C-alpha positions as a printed NumPy array, in Angstrom:
array([[  0.   ,   0.   ,   0.   ],
       [  2.833,   2.316,   0.926],
       [  4.565,   1.517,  -2.382],
       [  1.375,   2.477,  -4.248],
       [  1.32 ,   5.816,  -2.473],
       [  4.907,   6.511,  -3.432],
       [  4.102,   5.625,  -7.029],
       [  1.144,   8.035,  -7.107],
       [  3.249,  10.847,  -5.675],
       [  6.007,  10.177,  -8.18 ],
       [  3.504,  10.123, -11.015],
       [  1.957,  13.372,  -9.849],
       [  5.388,  14.951,  -9.643],
       [  6.188,  13.758, -13.145],
       [  2.918,  15.15 , -14.496],
       [  3.582,  18.425, -12.717],
       [  7.062,  18.588, -14.207],
       [  5.705,  17.91 , -17.675],
       [  2.947,  20.523, -17.329],
       [  5.373,  23.029, -15.856],
       [  7.889,  22.312, -18.561],
       [  5.287,  22.818, -21.259],
       [  4.151,  26.002, -19.533],
       [  7.673,  27.45 , -19.561],
       [  8.404,  26.057, -23.019],
       [  5.293,  27.747, -24.375],
       [  6.577,  31.062, -22.992],
       [  9.925,  30.829, -24.744],
       [  9.018,  28.805, -27.851],
       [  8.996,  30.348, -31.327],
       [  5.811,  32.277, -32.027],
       [  3.299,  31.55 , -34.814],
       [  3.892,  34.643, -36.953],
       [  5.864,  34.036, -40.137],
       [  6.356,  37.732, -40.852],
       [  6.984,  40.95 , -38.95 ],
       [  3.742,  42.333, -37.546],
       [  2.869,  45.83 , -36.378],
       [  0.565,  45.878, -33.357],
       [ -1.087,  48.948, -31.828],
       [ -1.684,  48.933, -28.074],
       [ -4.045,  51.755, -27.217],
       [ -3.484,  53.918, -24.13 ],
       [ -5.113,  52.413, -21.043],
       [ -5.224,  48.902, -22.511],
       [ -5.177,  46.067, -19.974],
       [ -2.991,  43.011, -20.509],
       [ -5.989,  40.855, -21.597],
       [ -7.081,  43.532, -24.087],
       [ -3.543,  43.804, -25.457],
       [ -3.374,  40.005, -25.695],
       [ -6.494,  39.962, -27.869],
       [ -4.808,  42.415, -30.252],
       [ -1.765,  40.133, -30.33 ],
       [ -3.906,  37.096, -31.077],
       [ -5.816,  38.981, -33.803],
       [ -2.499,  39.938, -35.379],
       [ -1.268,  36.362, -35.351],
       [  1.532,  37.143, -32.927],
       [  0.38 ,  34.664, -30.236],
       [ -1.667,  31.498, -30.604],
       [ -3.904,  32.105, -27.607],
       [ -4.633,  35.372, -25.822],
       [ -5.684,  33.531, -22.658],
       [ -2.543,  31.394, -22.581],
       [ -0.379,  34.468, -23.172],
       [ -2.028,  36.332, -20.276],
       [ -1.663,  33.361, -17.924],
       [  2.002,  32.893, -18.72 ],
       [  2.678,  36.644, -18.63 ],
       [  1.243,  36.999, -15.128],
       [  3.589,  34.296, -13.818],
       [  6.677,  34.649, -16.021],
       [  6.448,  38.165, -17.414],
       [  7.707,  40.11 , -14.427],
       [  6.092,  43.077, -12.715],
       [  6.787,  45.756, -15.366],
       [  3.589,  47.028, -16.969],
       [  3.098,  47.141, -20.729],
       [  3.295,  50.424, -22.619],
       [  0.924,  51.947, -25.156],
       [  2.005,  52.614, -28.716],
       [  2.716,  50.987, -32.047],
       [  5.135,  48.06 , -31.815],
       [  6.96 ,  46.036, -34.444],
       [  6.915,  42.34 , -33.491],
       [  9.529,  40.3  , -35.416],
       [  8.535,  37.091, -37.181],
       [  8.658,  34.088, -34.85 ],
       [  8.851,  36.192, -31.679],
       [  8.166,  34.107, -28.567],
       [  5.659,  35.109, -25.902],
       [  8.618,  36.205, -23.773],
       [  9.983,  38.33 , -26.639],
       [  6.593,  39.95 , -27.218],
       [  6.162,  40.786, -23.546],
       [  9.648,  42.287, -23.426],
       [  8.862,  44.483, -26.434],
       [  5.603,  45.725, -24.9  ],
       [  7.269,  46.401, -21.563],
       [ 10.249,  48.141, -23.134],
       [  8.041,  50.691, -24.861],
       [ 10.239,  51.004, -27.961],
       [  7.567,  51.935, -30.458],
       [  7.709,  52.06 , -34.242],
       [  9.202,  55.406, -35.212],
       [  7.419,  57.261, -37.973],
       [  8.798,  60.576, -39.137],
       [  7.444,  63.53 , -41.058],
       [ 10.136,  65.888, -42.345],
       [  9.752,  69.617, -42.914],
       [ 12.694,  70.89 , -45.002],
       [ 14.317,  74.216, -44.221],
       [ 12.553,  77.045, -46.007],
       [  9.353,  75.116, -46.733],
       [  6.354,  77.481, -46.872],
       [  3.381,  76.783, -44.639],
       [  1.053,  75.841, -47.499],
       [  3.386,  72.949, -48.286],
       [  3.656,  72.002, -44.602],
       [ -0.123,  71.788, -44.596],
       [ -0.172,  69.673, -47.751],
       [  2.52 ,  67.326, -46.409],
       [  0.647,  66.698, -43.167],
       [ -2.696,  66.247, -44.925],
       [ -1.17 ,  63.793, -47.417],
       [  0.189,  61.562, -44.643],
       [ -2.41 ,  58.794, -44.307],
       [ -0.932,  57.634, -41.   ],
       [ -2.202,  60.813, -39.336],
       [ -5.797,  61.747, -38.542],
       [ -7.964,  64.831, -38.259],
       [ -8.086,  68.184, -39.991],
       [ -5.822,  71.221, -39.687],
       [ -5.703,  74.65 , -41.271],
       [ -2.666,  76.159, -42.967],
       [ -0.344,  77.232, -40.124],
       [  0.821,  80.816, -39.852],
       [  3.825,  81.421, -42.088],
       [  7.061,  81.231, -40.139],
       [  5.489,  79.436, -37.166],
       [  6.898,  75.956, -37.931],
       [ 10.459,  74.867, -37.123],
       [ 11.883,  72.763, -39.987],
       [ 12.985,  69.358, -38.708],
       [ 11.987,  65.685, -38.665],
       [  9.203,  64.889, -36.202],
       [  8.281,  61.471, -34.83 ],
       [  4.616,  60.552, -34.633],
       [  2.466,  57.537, -33.864],
       [  0.059,  55.94 , -36.288],
       [ -3.375,  57.487, -35.894],
       [ -2.061,  60.574, -34.091],
       [ -4.004,  63.787, -34.807],
       [ -2.326,  66.099, -37.306],
       [ -3.092,  68.983, -34.967],
       [ -0.882,  67.435, -32.268],
       [  2.06 ,  66.996, -34.65 ],
       [  1.673,  70.57 , -35.918],
       [  1.541,  71.814, -32.334],
       [  4.937,  70.205, -31.668],
       [  6.369,  71.817, -34.805],
       [  5.179,  75.239, -33.72 ],
       [  6.32 ,  74.753, -30.137],
       [  9.785,  73.921, -31.492],
       [  9.871,  77.255, -33.366],
       [  8.767,  79.17 , -30.272],
       [ 11.434,  77.437, -28.217],
       [ 14.174,  78.054, -30.793],
       [ 13.426,  81.779, -31.056],
       [ 13.273,  82.021, -27.273],
       [ 16.702,  80.426, -26.983],
       [ 18.316,  82.522, -29.731],
       [ 16.85 ,  85.948, -29.048],
       [ 18.825,  86.713, -25.845],
       [ 22.07 ,  86.296, -27.825],
       [ 21.133,  88.9  , -30.451],
       [ 24.229,  90.846, -31.451],
       [ 24.269,  94.637, -30.984],
       [ 24.688,  95.189, -34.73 ],
       [ 21.618,  93.087, -35.654],
       [ 19.025,  95.236, -37.441],
       [ 15.951,  93.252, -36.424],
       [ 14.073,  94.738, -33.488],
       [ 11.629,  91.954, -32.627],
       [ 11.507,  88.15 , -32.823],
       [  8.913,  88.444, -35.595],
       [ 11.252,  90.654, -37.63 ],
       [ 13.973,  88.05 , -37.108],
       [ 11.727,  85.322, -38.527],
       [ 10.747,  87.514, -41.497],
       [ 14.328,  88.338, -42.443],
       [ 15.495,  84.781, -41.739],
       [ 12.851,  83.419, -44.105],
       [ 14.252,  85.611, -46.894],
       [ 17.851,  84.639, -46.128],
       [ 16.842,  80.957, -46.077],
       [ 15.261,  81.206, -49.529],
       [ 18.233,  83.079, -50.996],
       [ 20.97 ,  80.551, -50.21 ],
       [ 21.136,  76.82 , -49.663],
       [ 24.699,  77.012, -48.318],
       [ 24.937,  77.129, -44.541],
       [ 28.314,  78.813, -44.838],
       [ 26.673,  81.793, -46.593],
       [ 23.768,  82.42 , -44.218],
       [ 25.52 ,  85.014, -42.065],
       [ 26.975,  86.874, -45.047],
       [ 23.642,  87.038, -46.886],
       [ 22.116,  88.237, -43.613],
       [ 24.891,  90.833, -43.453],
       [ 24.092,  92.115, -46.957],
       [ 20.403,  92.492, -46.161],
       [ 21.206,  94.089, -42.813],
       [ 23.345,  96.668, -44.653],
       [ 20.543,  97.379, -47.091],
       [ 17.991,  97.844, -44.313],
       [ 20.363, 100.163, -42.45 ],
       [ 20.885, 102.303, -45.571],
       [ 17.17 , 102.378, -46.447],
       [ 17.762, 100.445, -49.665],
       [ 15.257,  98.002, -51.106],
       [ 16.053,  94.395, -50.244],
       [ 15.2  ,  93.315, -53.818],
       [ 14.873,  89.645, -52.914],
       [ 13.333,  87.57 , -55.712],
       [ 11.523,  85.155, -53.348],
       [  9.453,  88.064, -52.012],
       [  8.09 ,  88.613, -55.537],
       [  7.036,  84.991, -55.804],
       [  5.379,  84.643, -52.384],
       [  2.175,  86.61 , -53.103],
       [  1.737,  84.637, -56.342],
       [  2.236,  81.074, -55.096],
       [  2.314,  81.384, -51.276],
       [  5.905,  80.214, -51.484],
       [  5.573,  77.264, -53.834],
       [  7.995,  77.145, -56.788],
       [  6.926,  79.502, -59.549],
       [  7.926,  77.097, -62.317],
       [  8.875,  79.874, -64.726],
       [ 10.844,  83.095, -64.922],
       [  9.539,  86.104, -63.02 ],
       [  7.67 ,  88.536, -65.288],
       [  8.509,  92.219, -65.429],
       [  4.98 ,  93.063, -64.313],
       [  5.499,  90.909, -61.203],
       [  8.771,  92.67 , -60.391],
       [  6.937,  96.01 , -60.546],
       [  3.883,  94.805, -58.596],
       [  3.123,  96.804, -55.472],
       [  2.083,  94.715, -52.457],
       [  3.087,  94.033, -48.867],
       [  5.719,  91.447, -49.833],
       [  7.482,  92.585, -53.005],
       [ 10.797,  94.061, -51.856],
       [ 11.454,  95.381, -55.386],
       [  8.711,  97.971, -54.891],
       [  9.148,  98.798, -51.199],
       [ 11.81 ,  99.476, -48.602],
       [ 12.01 ,  97.627, -45.331],
       [ 10.817,  94.134, -44.498],
       [  7.731,  92.435, -45.953],
       [  4.673,  92.323, -43.697],
       [  5.351,  88.7  , -42.794],
       [  7.623,  85.697, -43.349],
       [  7.721,  84.046, -46.77 ],
       [  8.663,  80.581, -45.479],
       [  9.552,  78.655, -42.33 ],
       [ 13.233,  79.411, -41.636],
       [ 15.705,  77.093, -39.941],
       [ 17.296,  77.742, -36.577],
       [ 20.563,  78.45 , -38.394],
       [ 18.962,  81.154, -40.551],
       [ 17.394,  82.821, -37.502],
       [ 20.746,  82.743, -35.721],
       [ 22.336,  84.329, -38.813],
       [ 20.079,  87.391, -38.813],
       [ 20.549,  87.793, -35.066],
       [ 24.311,  87.844, -35.572],
       [ 24.933,  88.788, -39.22 ],
       [ 28.419,  88.847, -40.657],
       [ 29.992,  92.294, -40.549],
       [ 30.568,  93.015, -44.215],
       [ 30.611,  95.988, -46.554],
       [ 28.862,  93.99 , -49.29 ],
       [ 25.545,  95.298, -50.593],
       [ 24.976,  92.906, -53.492],
       [ 25.251,  89.24 , -54.371],
       [ 24.484,  87.015, -57.33 ],
       [ 24.783,  83.29 , -58.056],
       [ 28.248,  82.044, -58.935],
       [ 27.103,  78.991, -60.916],
       [ 28.507,  76.573, -58.339],
       [ 25.682,  76.582, -55.815],
       [ 26.891,  79.654, -53.981],
       [ 27.101,  83.394, -54.516],
       [ 29.646,  86.083, -55.315],
       [ 29.371,  89.285, -53.274],
       [ 30.086,  92.893, -54.185],
       [ 30.422,  96.217, -52.377],
       [ 29.532,  98.424, -55.34 ],
       [ 26.891,  98.371, -58.043],
       [ 29.564,  98.509, -60.734],
       [ 31.252,  95.407, -59.341],
       [ 27.896,  93.692, -58.946],
       [ 26.907,  94.365, -62.557],
       [ 30.107,  92.663, -63.71 ],
       [ 29.254,  89.671, -61.535],
       [ 25.755,  89.58 , -62.999],
       [ 27.162,  89.534, -66.53 ],
       [ 29.442,  86.659, -65.562],
       [ 26.414,  84.774, -64.209],
       [ 24.456,  85.433, -67.402],
       [ 27.382,  84.093, -69.428],
       [ 27.31 ,  80.883, -67.387],
       [ 23.58 ,  80.546, -67.962],
       [ 23.916,  81.142, -71.687],
       [ 26.632,  78.493, -71.841],
       [ 24.275,  76.09 , -70.095],
       [ 21.464,  76.891, -72.524],
       [ 19.316,  78.49 , -69.815],
       [ 19.047,  81.836, -71.605]])
C-alpha cells in the first residue's frame, strides 16, 4: 500500500514537471507569426485587451494562454501603449519584453528648411498615418525638422509640436542677439530669416547674406529679394517659370522690389541656423550678391562690381542653354 502511495506521488510529480515544462516552453518557444507584424496597443489597454490584439495579429496562438504565462513569467513591469513592431517568430517572452520596453515604431514627417506653410499643410494632410483636420499654419510658425509621430495621431498634435519647437528656438536665440543686428523683434527676425533661407542653400553663406540684407535695411535700400516677388503669387511654392517684369513692378506688402524695409510677414519657415544668422549677421561691406554657378554666390560692395558679376552669371547661364 505504501509503495502504491509513493508511485502516485512520483507520477503526480512527473505530471507536474511535464505541465510546468510545457508552460515554460510555451513562454519561450517560437511564435506563430511568419512575418513581422505591427501591433497597436491603445493607451489604457489592460494586458488581456492587449493580448487579444496580439492574437488577432497572429503574434500569439492564444490570448488567454499568453495572459496566464505573462502573469507568472512576465515580471512586474507594466506594458506600454504605442505601435510596436513584433519580429517574425517572436516568442511570448519576446513579445512581452517588447511591450514592456516601450520602444515603439518610429514614424517621421520631415519639414525641409525654407518650406512654406502651405506645403507644410499639404505634407501633413497627405500623410495617411495621421488623422484629423488642420488649417494652414501661420507662415514662419513651424520649425523645420523631422518629427516622430504615432500611427493614428491627430495632425493637430504633430503641428503643435512643430510650432512649439519654433517658439522654443526663437526664445533660446533671441537673448544672444548681437548689438549690430538690425531686427528689433523676434517676428522681424523670422521675417528676415525666411528671406535669407530662400536666398541661399549654403549654410556657410547664411551670415553673409544676412549681413548684406542688414546693410541694405540700415541704408534704407530696397532688399530686392526675388523670393518676395514669388510669395504673393504662389504662397511660397515654386513659380515654375521666370519672373515677369509686371510681377517685379507689382506693389504689395511682400514685393521688396517695390518697397523698402521688411515684408509684412515671413515668406517661409526658416531654420534655426537662418534665424541665428540674422541675429548675428556677418559684418561686411557687401551690398549685393548674385549666383556664382557653383551653388553659392559672389558678393560685391559696389553696383559697378555687382553688374560685372551679374554679366558673368548670365554668361554661365547662356553656356548652359538656360538663356
